[in-house]
ZABA-870461 format. One record per residue (C-alpha): residue in three letters; z, x, y; chain; residue number from 1. Coordinates in nm, 3 decimals, always signed. Each point is the difference from the previous one (the first is absolute). Layout:
<guvos>
ALA_Z_X_Y_A_NUM
...
</guvos>
This chain:
<guvos>
MET_+0.781_+0.784_-3.833_A_1
GLU_-0.044_-0.366_+0.084_A_2
PHE_+0.119_-0.074_+0.353_A_3
VAL_+0.145_-0.321_+0.140_A_4
ASN_-0.237_-0.152_+0.257_A_5
HIS_+0.183_-0.048_+0.332_A_6
ASP_-0.299_-0.137_+0.192_A_7
LEU_+0.080_-0.341_+0.149_A_8
ALA_-0.351_-0.134_-0.064_A_9
PRO_-0.164_+0.222_-0.263_A_10
GLU_-0.288_-0.239_-0.068_A_11
ARG_-0.092_-0.053_+0.363_A_12
ASP_-0.337_+0.121_+0.128_A_13
PHE_-0.007_+0.059_+0.373_A_14
THR_-0.279_-0.183_+0.184_A_15
GLY_+0.088_+0.029_+0.371_A_16
ILE_+0.098_+0.366_+0.000_A_17
GLY_-0.111_+0.311_-0.184_A_18
TYR_+0.221_+0.169_-0.259_A_19
GLU_-0.132_+0.322_-0.149_A_20
GLU_+0.125_+0.309_-0.179_A_21
ARG_-0.160_+0.318_+0.137_A_22
ARG_+0.030_+0.364_-0.096_A_23
VAL_+0.239_+0.249_+0.153_A_24
LEU_-0.090_+0.368_+0.033_A_25
ASP_+0.201_+0.306_-0.095_A_26
SER_+0.029_+0.305_+0.225_A_27
ALA_-0.331_+0.134_-0.134_A_28
GLY_-0.177_-0.323_+0.094_A_29
SER_-0.040_-0.127_-0.356_A_30
PRO_+0.080_-0.358_-0.108_A_31
VAL_+0.332_-0.029_-0.184_A_32
ASP_-0.002_-0.167_-0.341_A_33
GLY_+0.251_-0.279_-0.058_A_34
LEU_+0.093_-0.053_+0.367_A_35
HIS_-0.158_-0.192_+0.287_A_36
ALA_+0.052_-0.155_+0.341_A_37
VAL_-0.005_-0.377_+0.049_A_38
TRP_-0.224_-0.119_+0.283_A_39
ILE_+0.087_-0.344_+0.143_A_40
THR_-0.274_-0.119_+0.234_A_41
LEU_+0.001_-0.297_+0.237_A_42
ASP_-0.346_-0.143_-0.064_A_43
ASN_-0.099_-0.227_+0.287_A_44
PRO_-0.215_+0.225_+0.221_A_45
ALA_-0.188_-0.291_+0.158_A_46
GLN_+0.330_-0.105_+0.160_A_47
LEU_+0.128_+0.353_+0.063_A_48
ASN_+0.205_-0.008_-0.320_A_49
SER_+0.235_-0.267_+0.128_A_50
TYR_+0.213_-0.139_-0.281_A_51
ASP_+0.026_-0.366_-0.093_A_52
THR_+0.276_-0.154_-0.210_A_53
GLU_-0.165_+0.080_-0.333_A_54
ALA_-0.061_+0.362_+0.100_A_55
VAL_+0.366_+0.040_+0.094_A_56
LYS_+0.101_-0.122_-0.346_A_57
GLU_-0.236_+0.250_-0.159_A_58
VAL_+0.127_+0.293_+0.208_A_59
ILE_+0.354_-0.079_-0.114_A_60
LEU_-0.103_-0.004_-0.366_A_61
ALA_-0.219_+0.308_+0.043_A_62
PHE_+0.285_+0.208_+0.138_A_63
ARG_+0.225_-0.120_-0.278_A_64
ARG_-0.263_+0.097_-0.256_A_65
ALA_-0.048_+0.343_+0.157_A_66
SER_+0.375_+0.047_+0.026_A_67
VAL_+0.046_-0.023_-0.379_A_68
ASP_-0.313_+0.202_-0.084_A_69
ARG_+0.143_+0.302_-0.183_A_70
ALA_-0.313_+0.210_+0.056_A_71
ALA_-0.037_-0.073_+0.371_A_72
VAL_+0.074_+0.292_+0.232_A_73
ALA_-0.025_-0.207_+0.319_A_74
VAL_-0.149_-0.314_+0.153_A_75
ILE_-0.281_+0.008_+0.257_A_76
PHE_-0.004_-0.313_+0.217_A_77
THR_-0.324_-0.050_+0.192_A_78
GLY_-0.266_-0.246_+0.111_A_79
ALA_-0.362_-0.062_-0.093_A_80
GLY_-0.285_+0.099_+0.230_A_81
ASP_+0.004_+0.226_+0.303_A_82
ARG_+0.132_-0.220_+0.281_A_83
ALA_+0.362_-0.079_-0.086_A_84
PHE_+0.290_+0.070_-0.229_A_85
CYS_+0.149_-0.335_+0.098_A_86
THR_+0.030_-0.215_+0.312_A_87
GLY_+0.284_-0.216_-0.131_A_88
GLY_+0.012_-0.358_-0.117_A_89
ASN_-0.315_-0.209_-0.031_A_90
THR_-0.030_-0.179_+0.333_A_91
ALA_-0.217_-0.277_-0.145_A_92
GLU_+0.276_-0.089_-0.244_A_93
TYR_+0.265_+0.035_+0.271_A_94
SER_-0.194_-0.219_+0.243_A_95
GLU_-0.123_-0.273_-0.231_A_96
TYR_+0.281_-0.031_-0.254_A_97
TYR_+0.327_+0.159_+0.112_A_98
ALA_-0.012_-0.086_+0.372_A_99
GLY_+0.227_-0.298_+0.058_A_100
ARG_+0.146_+0.020_-0.353_A_101
PRO_+0.314_+0.213_+0.031_A_102
LEU_+0.135_-0.076_-0.347_A_103
GLU_-0.326_+0.110_-0.158_A_104
TYR_-0.005_+0.317_+0.209_A_105
ARG_+0.359_+0.069_-0.101_A_106
GLN_-0.115_+0.014_-0.362_A_107
TYR_-0.291_+0.222_+0.096_A_108
MET_+0.242_+0.235_+0.179_A_109
ARG_+0.209_+0.019_-0.317_A_110
LEU_-0.310_+0.142_-0.169_A_111
PHE_-0.073_+0.233_+0.292_A_112
ASN_+0.357_+0.130_-0.007_A_113
ASP_-0.029_+0.056_-0.374_A_114
MET_-0.321_+0.197_+0.058_A_115
VAL_+0.170_+0.237_+0.244_A_116
SER_+0.300_+0.029_-0.232_A_117
ALA_-0.231_+0.074_-0.296_A_118
ILE_-0.143_+0.297_+0.190_A_119
LEU_+0.344_+0.121_+0.108_A_120
SER_+0.135_-0.026_-0.356_A_121
CYS_-0.297_+0.149_-0.184_A_122
ASP_+0.110_+0.257_-0.258_A_123
LYS_-0.295_+0.220_+0.099_A_124
PRO_-0.074_+0.175_+0.330_A_125
VAL_-0.232_-0.216_+0.210_A_126
VAL_-0.278_+0.149_+0.214_A_127
ASN_-0.168_-0.221_+0.259_A_128
ARG_-0.368_+0.101_+0.023_A_129
VAL_-0.102_-0.143_+0.337_A_130
ASN_-0.377_-0.045_+0.003_A_131
GLY_-0.017_-0.186_+0.333_A_132
MET_+0.212_-0.234_+0.210_A_133
ARG_+0.368_-0.037_-0.090_A_134
ILE_+0.105_-0.285_+0.225_A_135
GLY_+0.267_-0.273_-0.005_A_136
GLY_+0.123_-0.068_-0.351_A_137
GLY_-0.223_+0.284_-0.115_A_138
GLN_+0.207_+0.238_+0.208_A_139
GLU_+0.315_-0.143_-0.156_A_140
ILE_-0.103_+0.034_-0.364_A_141
GLY_-0.139_+0.343_+0.083_A_142
MET_+0.333_+0.116_+0.141_A_143
ALA_+0.175_-0.123_-0.314_A_144
CYS_-0.193_+0.274_-0.184_A_145
ASP_+0.141_+0.352_-0.032_A_146
PHE_-0.296_+0.205_+0.126_A_147
THR_-0.298_-0.080_+0.221_A_148
LEU_-0.336_+0.181_-0.002_A_149
ALA_-0.257_-0.147_+0.235_A_150
SER_-0.355_+0.003_+0.124_A_151
ASP_-0.013_+0.142_+0.353_A_152
LEU_-0.188_-0.319_+0.099_A_153
ALA_+0.301_-0.213_-0.099_A_154
ARG_+0.198_-0.197_+0.254_A_155
PHE_+0.365_-0.094_-0.032_A_156
GLY_+0.193_-0.275_+0.172_A_157
GLN_+0.146_-0.346_+0.030_A_158
ALA_-0.146_-0.331_+0.113_A_159
GLY_+0.283_-0.254_-0.038_A_160
PRO_+0.103_-0.071_+0.361_A_161
LYS_-0.368_-0.032_+0.096_A_162
HIS_-0.069_-0.258_-0.272_A_163
GLY_+0.320_-0.198_-0.032_A_164
SER_+0.226_+0.199_-0.230_A_165
ALA_+0.254_+0.281_-0.006_A_166
PRO_-0.050_+0.315_-0.210_A_167
ASP_+0.300_-0.091_-0.216_A_168
GLY_-0.171_+0.075_-0.331_A_169
GLY_+0.113_+0.361_+0.019_A_170
SER_-0.101_+0.151_+0.334_A_171
THR_+0.318_-0.099_+0.181_A_172
ASP_+0.184_+0.155_-0.295_A_173
PHE_-0.205_+0.315_-0.069_A_174
LEU_-0.203_+0.110_+0.299_A_175
HIS_+0.279_+0.160_+0.202_A_176
LEU_+0.090_+0.212_-0.305_A_177
TYR_-0.344_+0.158_+0.026_A_178
VAL_-0.068_+0.022_+0.374_A_179
GLY_+0.329_-0.062_+0.184_A_180
TRP_+0.121_-0.296_+0.203_A_181
ALA_-0.219_+0.034_+0.309_A_182
ASN_-0.326_+0.025_-0.191_A_183
ALA_+0.105_-0.271_-0.245_A_184
VAL_+0.091_-0.259_+0.262_A_185
ALA_-0.320_+0.071_+0.193_A_186
SER_-0.213_-0.047_-0.312_A_187
CYS_+0.182_-0.308_-0.129_A_188
ALA_+0.025_-0.186_+0.331_A_189
LEU_-0.311_+0.110_+0.190_A_190
CYS_-0.238_+0.031_-0.298_A_191
ASP_-0.193_+0.301_+0.134_A_192
PRO_-0.155_+0.171_-0.305_A_193
TRP_+0.024_+0.370_-0.080_A_194
SER_-0.287_+0.217_-0.112_A_195
ALA_+0.048_+0.196_-0.322_A_196
HIS_+0.042_+0.317_+0.208_A_197
GLU_+0.279_-0.159_+0.204_A_198
ALA_+0.161_-0.138_-0.318_A_199
LEU_+0.002_+0.353_-0.141_A_200
ARG_+0.158_+0.142_+0.314_A_201
LEU_+0.269_-0.269_-0.003_A_202
GLY_+0.087_+0.060_-0.368_A_203
LEU_-0.126_-0.332_-0.133_A_204
VAL_-0.238_+0.165_-0.248_A_205
ASN_+0.006_+0.317_-0.209_A_206
ASP_-0.358_+0.110_+0.066_A_207
ILE_-0.340_-0.121_+0.120_A_208
PHE_-0.351_+0.095_-0.109_A_209
PRO_-0.345_-0.024_+0.162_A_210
VAL_-0.217_-0.261_-0.169_A_211
LEU_-0.301_-0.025_+0.232_A_212
LYS_-0.302_+0.206_-0.102_A_213
VAL_-0.282_+0.061_+0.246_A_214
ASP_-0.303_+0.201_-0.115_A_215
GLY_+0.190_+0.099_-0.311_A_216
GLU_+0.303_+0.139_+0.186_A_217
PHE_+0.345_-0.151_+0.044_A_218
VAL_+0.090_-0.073_+0.362_A_219
PRO_+0.338_-0.111_+0.137_A_220
ASN_+0.051_-0.354_+0.127_A_221
PRO_-0.249_-0.021_+0.290_A_222
LEU_+0.189_-0.285_+0.172_A_223
VAL_+0.311_+0.201_+0.087_A_224
VAL_+0.086_+0.331_+0.163_A_225
THR_+0.095_+0.212_-0.300_A_226
ASP_+0.123_+0.302_+0.199_A_227
ARG_+0.358_+0.011_+0.120_A_228
TYR_+0.052_-0.095_+0.363_A_229
LEU_+0.292_-0.066_+0.236_A_230
ASP_+0.064_-0.353_+0.120_A_231
ASP_+0.106_-0.095_+0.354_A_232
TRP_+0.355_+0.112_-0.077_A_233
GLY_-0.099_+0.333_-0.149_A_234
ARG_+0.061_-0.104_-0.360_A_235
PRO_-0.237_+0.128_-0.273_A_236
CYS_-0.220_-0.274_-0.141_A_237
LEU_-0.284_-0.038_-0.245_A_238
GLY_-0.252_-0.271_-0.079_A_239
ARG_-0.042_-0.159_+0.343_A_240
PRO_-0.288_-0.252_+0.000_A_241
LYS_-0.310_+0.126_+0.176_A_242
GLU_-0.122_-0.189_+0.305_A_243
GLY_-0.324_-0.065_+0.184_A_244
GLN_-0.302_+0.203_-0.096_A_245
ALA_+0.194_+0.207_-0.253_A_246
LEU_+0.098_-0.319_-0.183_A_247
ALA_-0.357_-0.131_+0.006_A_248
GLU_-0.124_+0.329_-0.144_A_249
GLY_+0.272_-0.012_-0.265_A_250
LYS_-0.101_-0.351_-0.106_A_251
ALA_-0.361_+0.109_-0.025_A_252
LEU_+0.099_+0.296_-0.217_A_253
LEU_+0.204_-0.232_-0.220_A_254
THR_-0.303_-0.219_-0.067_A_255
GLU_-0.212_+0.305_-0.086_A_256
GLY_+0.237_+0.130_-0.265_A_257
ALA_+0.105_-0.108_-0.347_A_258
ILE_+0.351_-0.044_-0.137_A_259
ASP_+0.097_+0.249_-0.270_A_260
PHE_+0.353_-0.008_-0.142_A_261
SER_-0.033_+0.320_-0.203_A_262
LEU_+0.240_+0.202_+0.218_A_263
LEU_+0.253_-0.285_+0.004_A_264
ASP_-0.022_-0.033_-0.378_A_265
ALA_+0.033_+0.377_-0.041_A_266
GLY_+0.320_-0.030_+0.203_A_267
VAL_+0.119_-0.276_-0.232_A_268
ASP_-0.078_+0.221_-0.301_A_269
GLU_+0.194_+0.286_+0.157_A_270
MET_+0.300_-0.226_+0.058_A_271
LEU_-0.015_-0.119_-0.361_A_272
THR_-0.019_+0.356_-0.127_A_273
LYS_+0.305_+0.098_+0.203_A_274
LEU_+0.190_-0.298_-0.142_A_275
LEU_-0.119_+0.091_-0.350_A_276
TYR_+0.179_+0.335_+0.024_A_277
THR_+0.345_-0.146_+0.064_A_278
MET_+0.271_-0.136_-0.226_A_279
PRO_-0.075_-0.374_-0.023_A_280
ASP_+0.359_-0.126_+0.003_A_281
CYS_+0.110_+0.239_+0.274_A_282
THR_-0.301_-0.096_+0.209_A_283
ILE_+0.048_-0.374_-0.021_A_284
LYS_+0.375_+0.036_+0.058_A_285
THR_-0.074_+0.198_+0.315_A_286
ILE_-0.246_-0.265_+0.117_A_287
GLU_+0.241_-0.283_-0.085_A_288
SER_+0.271_+0.168_+0.205_A_289
LEU_-0.236_+0.020_+0.296_A_290
ARG_-0.113_-0.360_-0.053_A_291
LYS_+0.360_-0.113_+0.050_A_292
LYS_-0.042_+0.055_+0.375_A_293
LYS_-0.275_-0.264_-0.002_A_294
LEU_+0.188_-0.226_-0.240_A_295
GLU_+0.310_-0.002_+0.221_A_296
HIS_-0.201_-0.182_+0.266_A_297
TRP_-0.231_-0.195_-0.232_A_298
ASP_+0.277_-0.150_-0.214_A_299
ALA_+0.210_-0.084_+0.304_A_300
ASN_-0.275_-0.187_+0.181_A_301
ARG_-0.266_-0.134_-0.236_A_302
GLU_+0.155_-0.339_-0.076_A_303
THR_+0.088_-0.091_+0.359_A_304
ASN_-0.342_+0.124_+0.110_A_305
ARG_-0.160_-0.215_-0.269_A_306
ALA_+0.182_-0.306_+0.130_A_307
TRP_-0.099_+0.063_+0.362_A_308
LEU_-0.364_+0.076_-0.084_A_309
SER_-0.017_-0.328_-0.191_A_310
LEU_+0.132_-0.209_+0.287_A_311
ASN_-0.230_+0.182_+0.240_A_312
MET_-0.294_-0.154_-0.187_A_313
MET_+0.077_-0.320_+0.194_A_314
THR_-0.042_+0.163_+0.342_A_315
GLU_-0.145_+0.335_+0.107_A_316
ALA_-0.135_+0.098_-0.343_A_317
LYS_-0.187_-0.329_-0.033_A_318
ALA_-0.154_+0.051_+0.342_A_319
GLY_-0.074_+0.369_-0.047_A_320
PHE_-0.148_-0.006_-0.350_A_321
GLN_-0.216_-0.304_+0.073_A_322
ALA_-0.122_+0.158_+0.323_A_323
PHE_-0.098_+0.315_-0.186_A_324
HIS_-0.165_-0.175_-0.294_A_325
ARG_-0.168_-0.287_+0.186_A_326
GLY_-0.096_+0.198_+0.306_A_327
SER_-0.299_+0.230_+0.029_A_328
LYS_-0.104_+0.324_+0.161_A_329
GLU_-0.158_-0.198_+0.283_A_330
GLN_+0.293_-0.240_+0.051_A_331
GLY_+0.273_+0.250_-0.071_A_332
ARG_+0.256_+0.004_-0.280_A_333
GLU_+0.324_+0.004_+0.197_A_334
VAL_+0.186_-0.283_+0.166_A_335
ASP_+0.030_-0.027_+0.377_A_336
PHE_+0.331_+0.187_+0.025_A_337
ILE_+0.055_-0.080_+0.368_A_338
GLU_-0.057_-0.373_-0.047_A_339
LEU_+0.231_+0.004_-0.302_A_340
ARG_+0.277_+0.161_+0.204_A_341
ARG_-0.053_-0.246_+0.285_A_342
ARG_+0.022_-0.303_-0.228_A_343
ILE_+0.309_+0.130_-0.180_A_344
ALA_+0.162_+0.076_+0.338_A_345
ARG_-0.064_-0.365_+0.101_A_346
GLY_+0.180_-0.117_-0.311_A_347
GLU_-0.303_-0.126_-0.191_A_348
SER_+0.066_-0.061_-0.369_A_349
TRP_-0.200_+0.166_-0.275_A_350
GLY_-0.265_-0.218_-0.157_A_351
ASP_-0.372_-0.035_-0.049_A_352
GLU_-0.056_-0.083_+0.367_A_353
LEU_+0.157_+0.326_+0.113_A_354
ILE_-0.183_+0.200_-0.266_A_355
GLU_-0.336_-0.146_+0.099_A_356
ALA_+0.070_+0.072_+0.366_A_357
ILE_+0.044_+0.373_-0.065_A_358
SER_-0.255_+0.049_-0.281_A_359
PRO_-0.333_+0.175_+0.067_A_360
GLN_-0.211_-0.249_-0.195_A_361
TYR_+0.116_-0.283_+0.230_A_362
ARG_-0.002_+0.197_+0.325_A_363
GLY_-0.214_-0.160_+0.268_A_364
GLN_-0.005_-0.342_-0.163_A_365
ALA_+0.116_-0.298_+0.198_A_366
</guvos>
């Protein structure tokens, strides 16, 4: 029969992201005729798959296209390369265009909100394939997905309060649903990242897979302690960062090896096969019912958060994003937090003079 086309932009070719139909496997491991998975890939590996305004638009349209694809079993959302799934918004664009322009950033945040909502309303199950760092806004769009399968080299976390923002693009709405209040507030406010092993223990991800091959053999993440241990309070932990000589040896091992995503992709295939052998309507209804827990928070907060984030582009966000983008490894990429607090405590008004006084690229100048 001839179907009605429900795609919002059927003639659009994606240029900033990848959109691909890939095979799904049956229980015998054979490709299934007439069905596929849709892979949506953030394609900016040189900048750790950060998304700019155009990429956000394309992600929205891509999820809408996948949502109405009758032959799609599920959507795989991932990033290009082997360093990052996504590290959030493009800091160059934030620093050089949106900083100091709150009305412009308000329109950008409308698009960002629509991107998160497009993931949460997708008519297909969404699997986040985390091929590296999932930080900041990357963490937020990742948590909007239904399942997460990750490289064991991946890192998860927030960066907002370190760089002039608040994680109000989803983390303050979703993170506690995954890991509980105490872990969520520590991550959101203090910005200490979690290893993939720790994310698995906390319930943030469904599974992790070794991706580092040394001498032809997969080895677990050499930068963290992968055996269970007890912390200072006797609580079981996993994925503690190595220190001292052990960390140096781990870094050396990391440089010796090669990244191989075959186990991660086999895990994705297994997830797709499991979804294949379920009733499609019952499955998406189940997922939609679970998504409501996220939507209760997201729908209640996204507009007021959008307004605050926009106004913040005149103050701390302007300072933080410009410090990160215009700074350097040698100078530093964070503002002088102590000097900022001192000046605010003295009643100094926000402006370029204050921002220059706390910014790394101006530090030490008369």
